[in-house]
N, C-alpha and C positions, 0 to 999 in steps of 0.2 A: 771578439778580441781575446783569445785565450791567454791567460797570464801564467798558468802553471799546468802541469799534467793533470789529467782527470782523476788520477789515483792518489793525489797528495792529500792525505788525511788531515782534516782540520784546517786546511789552507784554502785560499780563494782560487777557484779554477777559472773564473771568467768575470768580466765586467759587462753588464747588460744595459746599454743606453736606450732611451725611449723618449719620443715626443708625441704628445696628444694635444690636438687643437680642437676645442669645443666651441660651437657657435649656435646660439638659440635663434631659430627661425620663427618660433611662435611660443606662447607660454607653456605649451605641453609637448613641444617638438624640438629636438636638438640634433644638429649634424656634427659628426665627429670624424676627424682624420687622424690616423695613427701611423707612425713609422718607428720601427725598432729593430734591434737585434735580439734574437730569442733562441733558447735551447730548452725544450720542454718535452716531457713524455718519452725520453730516450732518443729524440731526434738530434741530428747534427746542428751545429750553429747555423742559423738561417737569418737572412734579412727579410723583414715582413712589413708590408704597408698596405693601406687601403682605407675606405670610408665606412662609416656606420651611420644609422639613423636611430634615434632614441625617441620613444613615445612614453609620456608620463601619465600616471593617474593623478587625481587631484591631491594637493599637499595635505598632510596631516599636521594638526597644530602641535602635537607633542614632538613630532619629528622636526618641525620648524624651530622649536625651542632648543632642542639638543644641537641641531646643525646650523644655528643662525649665523655662526661665524665662519661657516664653510663656504668656499668659493664654488663648490659643486652643489648646485641647488637640486640635483636629482636625489640627494639624500633627504630632502623634505618630503619625498613621495614614497608611499608604501610599496608601490610596484612600478618598475620601469621595464618596458619591453624594447628590445633592440634587435636589429638585423644588420649584419655587416658582411663585407667582402674583404678578403685579404689575399694578396699575392705573396708567395714565399719563394725565395730563391737561395740556393747554396751551391758552392763550387762542386762540380762532379756529381750532382744529384739531379733528378728530374724536378722541374718546376711544379709548384702546387698552387691550385686555385681553391680557395677555401670560402665556404659560406658559414657565417657565425650567427645563429639565433641564440638570444640570451634573455633570460628573465631574472631580474634582481629584486629581492624583497628587502625592505628595511624595517627594523623593529626598534622602538625606543626601549631603553632599559633604565634601571635605577642608577642614581648617582651620575647621570649625564653620559652613560655609555650608549653607543650605537652598535647594533648588530646588523650585519649585512649577510644575506644568503644569495649567492650568485649561482645560477644553473645555466650552463653553457654547453652547446654542441659544436664541435669542429667537424664539418662535412668537407672532406678533402678529395679533390679530383687530381690524380697524379698518373701520368702515362696511360690515360684512358680508363683508369680504375677508380672506384669510389671506396674510401675507407672513412671511418668515423670515430670520434672520441667524445665521451661525455665527461664534463668537468663540474665539480661541485665545490665551491669555495665559501667558507665561513670566515667572516672578519669581525673583530671587535676593536673599536677605537673610542677615544675620548678626547675632546677638545679641552686643552689646558689654557689657563690665563696666567701669563707672565707679564705683569704690568699691562701694557696695551697690546701685547703680542699674544697670538693664540695658535700655537702649534698643536698637532694632533698625533700622538703616538698610536700605533696599532699593531696587532698581531693577527695572523690569519693562517689557515691551513686549507689546502686544496687537494682533492682526490680525483684521480683520472681513471676512467674505464675505457680501454681501447679495444676496438673490434679486431685489430691485428692479433691480439693475444687472447681475446675472449675472457678478460679478467680485469680486476682493479690492479693496474700495473705500475702506478706512480703516485707518490705522495710528495707534496711540496709544502714546506713551512716557511712563513715569511715574518719578518719583524722590521718595522720601519717607522718613519715619522713624516707627516705632511707639514711643510713649511710654507705658509702663504707669503708672497712678496707683492705688496700693493693689492689692488682690486682684481687683477686679471691673471696673475702668475702664481704657480705653486710648484715647489720642488718636493720630490718624493724619493729620498735615498732609503734603500732597504737592503736587508740581508736575506738570502734564500737558500734553504737546504733542500735538495731533491734526493729521494730514494726511489730508484727505478728498478722494478723486478721483472720487466717484460722480457729482457734477454738475460742469458746466463754468461758470465757471472753478473750478479746485481751491480748496478752502477750508482754511485753517490756523487753528487755535485754540490759544491758550495759556491754561491754566486753573490756578487754585489750588483745592485741595480741602481740606476739613477733615472728617474722620470721627470720630465718637464711638462706640466699641465698648463694650458692656457684656456681661459674662459671669456667668451665675448657674447 
């Protein structure tokens, strides 16, 4: 849903909606289904959807203490292993079938801060050819207490290495806040700035995102 031209400095180029449905099938296993609109790594605007399965290590007491108010109980675990499939489609471009292996580590920090380090690969099959992208995201968040309400502001940065360009070709910076609604729903509005150096001239994007997370 483009809002403004991509060369509008300091203005919002796009609104990015997303829905994630999470369902625990066992104490250490979770199924997840995601549908969203995305524009990353210099790609055009694409619709993306598909399932993932997450495998947890045993929870860590210090992480459980920091994230005790979080609806996402994967943040209680020092390591989470995920494998996912995504189907991507955009007008006038070949369809993409993507395999997503992911390893996410969580680290407790002082003063109630939580550090996450997500390592992800995008293995894309498009028009009979395979390309890949490595993505490393660092995120810091802290759960606040406002009377009986507990939102969690966060900031993160993500680096992309793309086989198409054989270099680190994209950097994305995010700032947002997690707003829980009841026991099963969480809204995540955020701002994202992308700097893509894969193609010439460099491309910069400013995006607003809104993610609806559900946990069962």
